[in-house]
N, C-alpha and C positions, 0 to 999 in steps of 0.2 A: 241534182235535179231541182229545178225551179218550181217550188210549191205554189207560187202566185200565178203561174202561167195559165191556169184555167179555173175560173171562178165556179164552174160546175162541180169541182172536186171539194167544195166547201159547203158547210152549213153556216149560214150567216143571215141574220134577220135584217131585211130592209125596213125602215130607213136608216138603221144604225150603222150598217156596213155597206160600202160601195167599192167597186173597182173602177179606177180612173187611170187609163193608160198603163196598166200593169201594176199600179200602186193600190194597195188595200187601204181604204180609209175607214176609220171608225170614229163616230161622233155621238156622244151620249151625255145628256144632261142629268144623269143619275136618277135616283128614285129608290123604290123598294127593292129592286132586283138588279143583279149583275146582268151584263149582256156579253156573251162570248161568240166569237167566230172560230170555227175549227175544221180541220180536214176530215173528210169522210174516211180516209185511210188511217189504219193503226200502224204505228212504227214501233220497233223494238230498240235496237242499238244503232246509234247514228252520231254524226257531227252535224250541227246546225249553225248556219251563219245568218244573222238577222240585222238589217239596217232599219232602224225605227226612230221616228220623231214623235214626241209627245208634248202637248200643250194643253191649256185650259185652266180652269179654276180648281185648285186642289186636286189636280189630275192624278189618277192612279190606274196602272195597267200592269200587265205582265205578259211575258212570252211563255205560253203554256206548253209544257212538255209532259208526255205520258199522262194525259188526262183521260177520264172515263166519263164523258158527258151523259147525263140523263136527259137534258134539254139545254137551251141556250142560257139558262140561269144557274142550274145545278151542275157544276163541272168539277168533281173531285180530281185532284192531281197536282202536279208541280207547276210552279211559276218561277221563272227568273224574273224577279219582281222589279217594278218601276214606280217611282213616286217618292216624295220627300220622306226620308227615313227607311225607304225600302229598296232603293237602287242597290243592285249587287247582291241581294239576299235571295235565298231559296225558301219559298213559301209553299206549303202543301195545303191547298184549298180543301175544306170540309174534312180534313183528316188531322194531321199532326200540327198544323199551323206553321210557325217559324221553325224551319229545319236548320238553317244556318244563316246567321246574321252577319252582315258586313258593316263596319262602322260608318255611320252617317257622315262624319267629318271627312273620311277618306273618300267616300262615294261622291260627296259634293265637289271634290277636286277633280273627279273623273268625268262627271256628267256634263254634257253640253246642253244647257237649258234651252228648250224650244228649238233644238237643232238635231241633227242626225247623230244617233248613238249606235254602236255596234256591240252586239252580244254574239259571242262564239261559245257554243254549248256542246259538250260531249256527254252523251248518256250511254253508258255501257254497263250492263248488269244493274246492280244497285249503286254503282259509282256515278255520281253526277259531278261534273266540273263545268265552270263557266268563267269566261273572261268578259269584262265590261270595258270597252275601249282599250283593249290590249292588256288589262291588268286582271290577274286571276282573283276572283272574289268568292267563288264557290268551289269547294273541294270536299265532298263528303260521300261516305258510303251509308246509305239509309236503307237498311234491310226491310223495313216495314212498308216502303213505298212501292208503287206500281213499277213493273219492269217493262211495260209497253203502254201504248195509248196513242191518242190523237195529238196533233199539234195545233196550237191556236193562240188567240189573243183575248185579253180581258178588257172590258170597259166596266169600271168599278161602280157599285151602287152608292147610295148616300147623297149628301148634299155636295156633289162634285159636278164638274163639266170636264169630261175627258175627251181629248181629240188625239187620235194616233194615225200616223201614216207609216205604212210598211212598204219600202221600195225594193227590198231584197229579202228573200227567204229561200235559202238553198240548203238541201239536205244531201248527206252522203251516207249511205248505209254502211255500217261496220260489220 
């Protein structure tokens, strides 16, 4: 199922998030708060395919899975992380922090800077796996994490300018 097919199924603050010809665009100059866009639907076990491009100044984002948003700034849950030193890592926002780290030098060889990158994620029970551009970077069982939640994307706070484009977001429930 294409999760980008209908913007009405998302919570996303304008002007930070826009849909243009089926592509979700996020653009944020940073500041005190994060800004997230996320599905209105909660998902449990699934496979997720994401084609995403990130650019900007010290850009930082993440493919958010199993998040439990309080609002568009406070979004506890997992991220298949993106940004210098974070690509290929599993981060748990407002909870455990870094759950599994992938070596920066290895990630730097995988990531296509300012171009399209592919995350393939399997979330089943407390087992989280992810592949970045075809290479497995995350494989962990994290019993303390959420086993369900919304899916979304982060625009990071701080002195950053993050621009992301998501042209594919497909889910298959397991």
